[in-house]
C-alpha positions as CSV (number, residue, x, y, z in Angstrom):
1,M,8.1,-48.1,-23.4
2,H,8.7,-51.9,-23.7
3,N,10.4,-54.2,-26.2
4,G,8.4,-56.1,-28.8
5,T,9.1,-59.4,-30.4
6,D,11.5,-57.7,-32.9
7,S,13.5,-56.2,-30.0
8,F,12.6,-52.7,-31.0
9,P,11.3,-50.4,-28.2
10,R,7.6,-49.8,-28.3
11,R,5.7,-47.1,-26.5
12,D,3.0,-47.9,-23.9
13,S,0.2,-45.6,-25.0
14,R,-1.7,-46.1,-21.8
15,K,1.2,-45.0,-19.6
16,E,1.9,-42.0,-21.9
17,R,-1.7,-40.9,-21.4
18,I,-1.3,-41.2,-17.6
19,A,1.9,-39.2,-17.8
20,R,0.1,-36.4,-19.6
21,N,-2.8,-36.4,-17.2
22,R,-1.7,-34.7,-13.9
23,L,-5.0,-35.6,-12.3
24,H,-4.7,-39.3,-12.8
25,P,-4.0,-41.2,-9.4
26,D,-1.1,-43.1,-11.0
27,H,0.4,-40.0,-12.6
28,N,3.5,-39.7,-10.3
29,A,4.1,-43.4,-10.2
30,V,4.1,-43.7,-14.0
31,L,6.4,-40.7,-14.3
32,A,8.8,-42.2,-11.8
33,E,8.8,-45.5,-13.8
34,M,9.3,-43.8,-17.2
35,H,12.1,-41.5,-16.0
36,G,13.8,-43.7,-13.4
37,T,13.4,-41.1,-10.7
38,S,11.3,-40.6,-7.6
39,R,11.0,-36.9,-8.1
40,V,7.5,-35.5,-8.5
41,G,6.6,-33.8,-11.8
42,P,9.6,-33.7,-14.2
43,S,9.8,-31.0,-16.8
44,L,9.9,-33.3,-19.9
45,W,8.1,-36.4,-21.0
46,A,7.5,-38.0,-24.4
47,G,4.2,-37.1,-26.1
48,P,2.1,-39.4,-28.2
49,N,4.1,-38.5,-31.4
50,G,7.5,-39.0,-29.8
51,L,7.9,-35.2,-29.2
52,A,9.2,-33.9,-25.9
53,R,6.4,-32.2,-23.8
54,R,7.0,-29.8,-21.0
55,N,5.2,-29.4,-17.8
56,P,4.4,-25.7,-17.6
57,H,4.3,-25.8,-13.8
58,R,7.9,-27.0,-13.6
59,V,9.7,-24.7,-16.1
60,G,10.7,-22.1,-13.5
61,F,13.6,-22.1,-11.0
62,S,15.2,-19.5,-8.8
63,G,18.4,-18.0,-10.0
64,P,21.5,-17.2,-7.9
65,N,20.0,-13.8,-6.8
66,G,16.6,-15.2,-5.9
67,I,15.0,-14.1,-9.2
68,K,12.6,-16.4,-11.0
69,R,14.1,-17.7,-14.2
70,I,12.6,-19.8,-17.0
71,D,14.3,-23.2,-17.8
72,R,13.4,-24.1,-21.4
73,S,15.4,-27.3,-21.5
74,G,14.3,-28.7,-18.2
75,A,17.8,-29.6,-17.1
76,Q,18.2,-27.1,-14.3
77,T,14.7,-27.7,-13.1
78,D,15.0,-31.5,-13.0
79,A,18.3,-31.2,-11.3
80,S,17.0,-28.9,-8.6
81,L,13.5,-30.4,-7.9
82,N,13.2,-32.4,-4.7
83,L,10.3,-33.6,-2.7
84,R,8.4,-30.8,-0.7
85,T,9.7,-32.1,2.6
86,E,13.4,-31.6,1.6
87,R,15.1,-28.4,2.6
88,Q,16.6,-26.4,-0.3
89,P,20.0,-24.8,0.3
90,V,20.1,-21.0,0.1
91,A,21.6,-19.8,-3.1
92,A,24.8,-17.8,-2.8
93,D,24.6,-14.1,-3.6
94,R,26.5,-13.7,-6.9
95,R,25.9,-10.0,-7.5
96,T,28.8,-8.1,-8.9
97,T,30.4,-5.7,-6.3
98,V,30.9,-2.2,-7.7
99,E,33.0,0.5,-5.9
100,I,33.5,4.0,-7.4
101,E,36.4,5.6,-5.7
102,T,36.6,9.0,-7.4
103,P,33.3,9.7,-9.2
104,A,33.2,12.3,-11.9
105,F,29.8,13.6,-10.7
106,L,27.0,12.9,-8.3
107,I,23.4,12.0,-8.8
108,A,21.6,13.0,-5.6
109,V,18.5,11.0,-4.6
110,V,16.2,11.8,-1.7
111,P,14.1,8.7,-1.1
112,D,10.8,8.8,0.9
113,L,11.9,5.9,3.1
114,P,8.5,5.2,4.7
115,G,9.0,3.4,8.0
116,G,12.7,3.6,7.6
117,R,12.7,1.2,4.7
118,L,13.1,1.6,1.0
119,S,9.8,1.4,-0.8
120,A,9.3,0.0,-4.3
121,H,9.0,3.7,-5.6
122,D,12.4,4.5,-3.9
123,R,14.1,1.5,-5.6
124,D,12.7,2.5,-9.0
125,L,14.1,6.0,-8.4
126,L,17.5,4.6,-7.5
127,G,17.4,2.5,-10.6
128,L,16.8,5.7,-12.6
129,A,19.7,7.3,-10.8
130,R,21.9,4.4,-11.8
131,Q,21.0,4.9,-15.5
132,L,22.2,8.5,-15.3
133,A,25.3,7.6,-13.3
134,D,26.3,4.8,-15.6
135,A,25.4,6.4,-18.9
136,D,29.0,6.9,-19.9
137,P,31.4,4.1,-18.7
138,A,34.4,6.3,-19.4
139,V,33.0,9.0,-17.0
140,P,31.7,7.0,-14.0
141,G,29.2,8.8,-11.7
142,A,28.1,7.9,-8.2
143,V,24.6,7.8,-6.7
144,L,24.3,9.8,-3.4
145,A,21.3,9.0,-1.2
146,I,20.3,11.6,1.4
147,V,18.3,10.0,4.1
148,F,16.4,11.6,7.0
149,G,15.6,9.9,10.3
150,A,15.8,6.3,11.3
151,I,17.1,3.5,9.0
152,R,15.7,0.1,9.5
153,E,17.3,-1.8,6.7
154,D,20.7,-2.2,5.1
155,G,19.7,-2.7,1.5
156,F,21.0,0.6,0.1
157,G,24.0,-1.1,-1.5
158,T,21.9,-3.6,-3.4
159,A,19.5,-0.8,-4.4
160,G,22.4,1.0,-6.2
161,V,23.7,3.6,-3.7
162,D,27.4,4.5,-3.8
163,R,27.4,7.2,-1.1
164,L,25.0,7.6,1.9
165,L,24.5,10.8,3.8
166,H,22.3,10.1,6.8
167,T,20.9,13.1,8.7
168,L,18.8,13.1,11.9
169,Q,15.9,15.5,12.4
170,H,14.8,14.8,16.0
171,P,15.2,17.8,18.3
172,A,16.9,15.5,20.9
173,D,19.6,14.6,18.4
174,R,20.9,17.4,16.2
175,S,24.2,15.8,15.4
176,F,23.2,15.4,11.7
177,G,25.6,12.6,11.2
178,L,25.5,8.8,10.9
179,G,23.4,7.1,13.5
180,A,19.8,6.1,14.2
181,S,16.8,7.6,15.9
182,S,13.5,6.2,17.0
183,H,11.6,9.2,15.7
184,T,11.7,11.3,12.5
185,E,10.6,14.9,13.0
186,Y,8.4,16.3,10.3
187,S,10.2,19.5,9.4
188,P,10.3,20.3,5.7
189,E,12.1,23.6,6.3
190,A,15.0,21.9,8.2
191,R,15.2,19.2,5.5
192,L,15.2,21.8,2.8
193,A,18.1,23.6,4.5
194,V,20.1,20.3,4.5
195,L,19.5,19.8,0.8
196,V,20.6,23.4,0.0
197,D,23.8,22.8,1.9
198,V,24.4,19.6,-0.1
199,E,23.8,21.6,-3.3
200,R,26.3,24.2,-2.2
201,E,29.0,21.8,-1.0
202,L,28.8,18.9,-3.5
203,L,27.1,20.4,-6.6
204,P,25.2,17.3,-7.7
205,C,24.7,16.9,-11.5
206,H,21.0,16.0,-11.0
207,W,18.5,15.8,-8.1
208,L,16.0,13.0,-8.1
209,L,13.0,12.9,-5.8
210,P,9.9,10.7,-5.8
211,D,6.7,12.5,-7.0
212,S,4.7,10.9,-4.3
213,P,2.3,12.1,-1.5
214,M,4.7,10.6,1.1
215,G,6.7,13.9,1.2
216,G,8.9,13.7,-1.9
217,A,6.6,15.8,-4.1
218,D,6.4,18.6,-1.5
219,L,10.1,18.6,-0.7
220,G,11.1,18.5,-4.4
221,R,9.0,21.5,-5.2
222,R,10.3,23.4,-2.2
223,L,13.9,22.6,-3.4
224,A,13.1,23.7,-6.9
225,A,11.9,27.0,-5.7
226,R,14.9,27.5,-3.5
227,L,17.3,26.6,-6.4
228,S,15.3,28.7,-8.9
229,E,15.0,25.5,-11.0
230,R,12.1,24.5,-13.3
231,P,11.6,20.9,-12.3
232,A,10.4,18.1,-14.5
233,T,7.4,16.5,-12.7
234,Q,5.6,13.2,-13.0
235,V,8.5,11.8,-15.0
236,W,8.2,8.2,-16.1
237,Q,11.1,7.9,-18.5
238,I,14.5,9.3,-19.3
239,N,16.3,8.7,-22.6
240,Q,19.1,10.1,-24.7
241,D,19.0,11.3,-28.3
242,A,21.3,13.3,-30.5
243,D,20.5,16.5,-28.6
244,G,21.3,15.0,-25.2
245,K,19.3,13.6,-22.3
246,R,15.5,14.1,-22.4
247,C,12.7,13.1,-20.1
248,N,9.0,12.2,-20.6
249,G,6.5,13.3,-18.0
250,L,2.8,13.3,-17.6
251,G,0.8,16.5,-18.1
252,A,-2.7,17.8,-18.3
253,A,-3.9,15.5,-15.4
254,G,-2.1,12.6,-17.0
255,S,-3.8,12.9,-20.4
256,T,-0.7,13.8,-22.4
257,D,3.1,13.4,-22.4
258,I,5.5,16.2,-22.1
259,N,9.0,15.7,-23.6
260,R,11.7,18.2,-22.7
261,P,15.4,18.4,-22.0
262,L,16.4,16.8,-18.7
263,P,16.6,19.5,-16.1
264,G,18.7,19.6,-12.9
265,L,15.8,18.5,-10.7
266,V,13.4,15.6,-11.5
267,L,10.3,14.4,-9.7
268,A,9.7,10.8,-10.9
269,L,6.8,8.5,-10.7
270,A,6.8,4.9,-9.6
271,E,8.0,2.4,-12.3
272,C,10.2,5.1,-13.9
273,A,13.0,2.5,-14.2
274,E,13.9,-1.0,-13.4
275,P,15.4,-1.3,-9.9
276,V,19.0,-2.5,-9.5
277,A,19.1,-6.3,-9.3
278,M,22.5,-7.7,-10.5
279,T,25.0,-5.4,-8.8
280,R,25.9,-4.5,-5.2
281,H,27.3,-1.0,-4.5
282,A,29.4,0.3,-1.6
283,A,26.8,2.6,0.0
284,R,29.8,4.3,1.7
285,P,28.9,6.7,4.6
286,M,29.9,10.3,4.0
287,T,29.7,13.6,5.7
288,L,30.0,17.2,4.3
289,P,33.1,19.3,4.7
290,E,31.1,22.0,6.5
291,P,28.5,21.5,9.2
292,L,24.9,21.2,7.9
293,S,22.4,24.0,8.6
294,R,20.4,23.8,11.8
295,M,17.3,25.7,10.9
296,P,14.5,25.5,13.5
297,G,11.3,24.8,11.8
298,R,8.1,26.6,12.4
299,I,6.2,23.3,12.6
300,Q,6.3,21.6,16.0
301,D,6.2,17.8,15.7
302,L,4.7,16.2,18.8
303,G,5.3,12.6,17.5
304,A,3.0,10.0,16.1
305,V,-0.6,9.8,17.4
306,A,-1.9,6.4,18.5
307,V,-4.7,5.3,16.2
308,D,-6.9,2.3,16.5
309,P,-6.1,0.2,13.3
310,A,-9.7,-0.9,13.2
311,T,-10.8,2.6,12.4
312,V,-8.3,3.1,9.6
313,A,-9.8,3.0,6.1
314,L,-8.5,0.1,3.9
315,D,-7.1,2.4,1.2
316,E,-5.0,4.2,3.9
317,A,-3.8,1.2,5.9
318,E,-0.2,0.1,5.8
319,F,-0.7,-3.3,7.4
320,I,-3.8,-5.4,6.5
321,L,-4.9,-8.7,7.9
322,A,-7.5,-10.1,5.5
323,A,-9.6,-13.2,6.0
324,G,-11.2,-15.5,3.5
325,R,-13.1,-18.8,3.4
326,G,-10.3,-20.6,5.1
327,V,-10.9,-18.8,8.4
328,S,-13.4,-20.6,10.8
329,D,-12.3,-19.1,14.2
330,W,-13.5,-15.5,13.7
331,A,-13.0,-14.5,17.3
332,G,-9.4,-15.6,16.9
333,F,-9.0,-13.6,13.7
334,H,-10.2,-10.4,15.4
335,N,-7.9,-11.1,18.4
336,A,-5.0,-11.6,16.0
337,A,-5.7,-8.3,14.2
338,A,-5.8,-6.4,17.5
339,A,-2.6,-8.1,18.8
340,L,-0.7,-7.5,15.6
341,G,-1.9,-4.0,15.2
342,A,-3.4,-4.7,11.7
343,T,-6.4,-3.3,9.9
344,E,-9.0,-5.9,9.1
345,G,-9.9,-6.8,5.6
346,A,-11.8,-9.6,3.9
347,S,-12.5,-11.3,0.6
348,R,-15.9,-11.2,-1.1
349,V,-16.8,-14.6,0.2
350,A,-16.3,-13.6,3.8
351,V,-18.4,-10.5,3.3
352,D,-21.2,-12.3,1.5
353,D,-21.3,-14.9,4.3
354,G,-21.9,-12.1,6.8
355,F,-18.6,-12.4,8.7
356,M,-17.3,-9.0,7.8
357,A,-18.8,-5.6,6.9
358,R,-19.0,-4.5,3.3
359,D,-16.6,-1.7,3.7
360,R,-13.9,-4.3,4.7
361,Q,-14.0,-6.0,1.3
362,V,-10.7,-6.0,-0.7
363,G,-10.7,-6.3,-4.4
364,A,-11.9,-4.8,-7.7
365,S,-15.5,-5.0,-6.4
366,G,-14.5,-3.6,-3.0
367,T,-11.5,-1.4,-2.1
368,W,-8.1,-1.3,-3.9
369,V,-5.4,-1.2,-1.3
370,T,-1.8,-0.1,-1.2
371,A,-0.6,-1.6,2.0
372,R,3.1,-2.2,2.7
373,V,2.2,-5.6,4.1
374,Y,-0.9,-7.6,3.1
375,L,-1.4,-10.7,5.1
376,A,-4.0,-12.9,3.3
377,V,-5.4,-15.7,5.6
378,G,-7.4,-18.5,3.9
379,I,-7.9,-16.5,0.7
380,S,-7.6,-18.5,-2.5
381,G,-7.0,-15.5,-4.7
382,A,-9.8,-14.8,-7.2
383,I,-8.8,-12.5,-10.1
384,Q,-10.9,-9.6,-8.7
385,H,-9.1,-9.9,-5.3
386,L,-5.7,-10.0,-6.9
387,Q,-6.5,-6.9,-8.9
388,G,-7.3,-5.1,-5.6
389,I,-3.9,-5.9,-4.0
390,K,-1.6,-5.5,-7.0
391,S,-0.1,-2.2,-5.5
392,C,0.7,-3.8,-2.2
393,D,4.4,-3.9,-1.4
394,K,4.7,-7.3,0.4
395,V,2.0,-10.0,0.3
396,V,2.0,-12.9,2.8
397,S,-0.3,-15.8,2.2
398,I,-1.5,-18.4,4.8
399,N,-3.3,-21.2,3.1
400,L,-3.8,-25.0,3.1
401,D,-3.7,-25.2,-0.7
402,P,-0.1,-24.9,-1.9
403,D,-1.3,-24.3,-5.5
404,C,-3.8,-21.5,-5.0
405,D,-3.5,-18.3,-7.0
406,M,-2.8,-16.2,-3.9
407,N,0.3,-18.2,-3.2
408,K,1.6,-17.5,-6.7
409,R,1.2,-13.7,-6.0
410,A,2.6,-13.9,-2.5
411,D,6.2,-12.9,-1.6
412,L,6.0,-15.4,1.4
413,T,3.7,-18.4,1.7
414,V,2.9,-20.4,4.8
415,I,1.2,-23.7,4.2
416,G,-1.0,-24.7,7.1
417,D,-4.3,-24.3,9.0
418,A,-5.1,-20.6,9.1
419,D,-6.6,-20.6,12.6
420,E,-3.7,-22.5,14.1
421,I,-1.1,-20.2,12.5
422,L,-2.9,-17.1,13.6
423,A,-2.9,-18.4,17.2
424,A,0.8,-19.1,16.9
425,L,1.4,-15.5,15.7
426,V,-0.5,-14.1,18.6
427,A,1.5,-16.2,21.1
428,L,4.7,-15.1,19.5
429,Q,3.7,-11.5,19.7
430,Q,2.8,-11.8,23.3
431,R,6.2,-13.3,24.1
432,I,8.0,-10.5,22.3
433,E,6.0,-7.9,24.3
434,E,6.8,-9.7,27.6
435,K,10.5,-9.7,26.8
436,A,10.4,-6.0,25.9
437,D,8.6,-5.2,29.2
438,A,11.1,-7.2,31.2
439,A,14.0,-5.4,29.6
């Protein structure tokens, strides 16, 4: 705006049009002049009618717990926006700490824990357990997590666990106490014996297990048979009415809902509840008063069998390295997949150009994948491709375009040349292996 002959401020319509046009070459300079700031892309500017306009790309900011929040006023966004080259300070963890010293009852949860880490399904299950434990503030309950094998993360407290019972199942370590092991023996009979001991000693109010092919569905049905309990399977919701707690589960191959009183044992589906986000619990280690059962299983586990990742089907792969149009060094891409131990995937463009086979295509027109880690290299993120990776646990994007749709979906984004970053990853992996061999 400028002052006219009558000293009243007048708007510069040309500058206002440039301020509204993000593609204009003078867009940033005009915004800096109008708002007296060098920051790129403020959240608010004056429209042609004097009304405040918002930049929809600048309304979001990260809250204290790393969760994306919407800033309707623009105050927090404008205060936190810096140039891309500036390093942002890490926000402090402001989650409320919760410790339950003497719980009135226990909710026992047996997570799948694939790879020693809590999956998204496990966190949803723990969120459901927290709903049951915190239903009555006057009678606080505690969530007990029973974990088998190695643990490779310490996020049980932030997932809502109050007590942690860690048992080892490898024949070389039968201590059944706290600790870690490099191998988890597949022995459902031994695990069932442990759960029966927990039922006898601690008398949990409810048992929650994931209704998943990772082992939770099988173990839950074994436990139900041993406890003579009629379980609720494929549960997606638990609520309370005048008659008490009830649950909704899928029936008839998912074509109908079954509503019934909440039983003592529940097998729940993914997204059965919101995972815990705003509280941190103690996850206090515990042991049983009596030694746990040591039942030798009839199944002998000889350990994991080495499998070439290149032969694994995309819908069964846990780690996928996918290439798109941004990859030009295909020999380097194949070398990176072999060095990182990843299964190769590709976007439709890479397949149509003849660089990858058709069975390696990821997306709605290819294969829907459920990998724990999906590393997208030079993939812009077409809607069909994003549909195919929506069930992936963690998505990492390597791309030169910071505004592409794949970066919006990704949990971690690396801006840079795809070929150079892949080469750096291979070199880093080689150094790690050399240090391991030297040790």
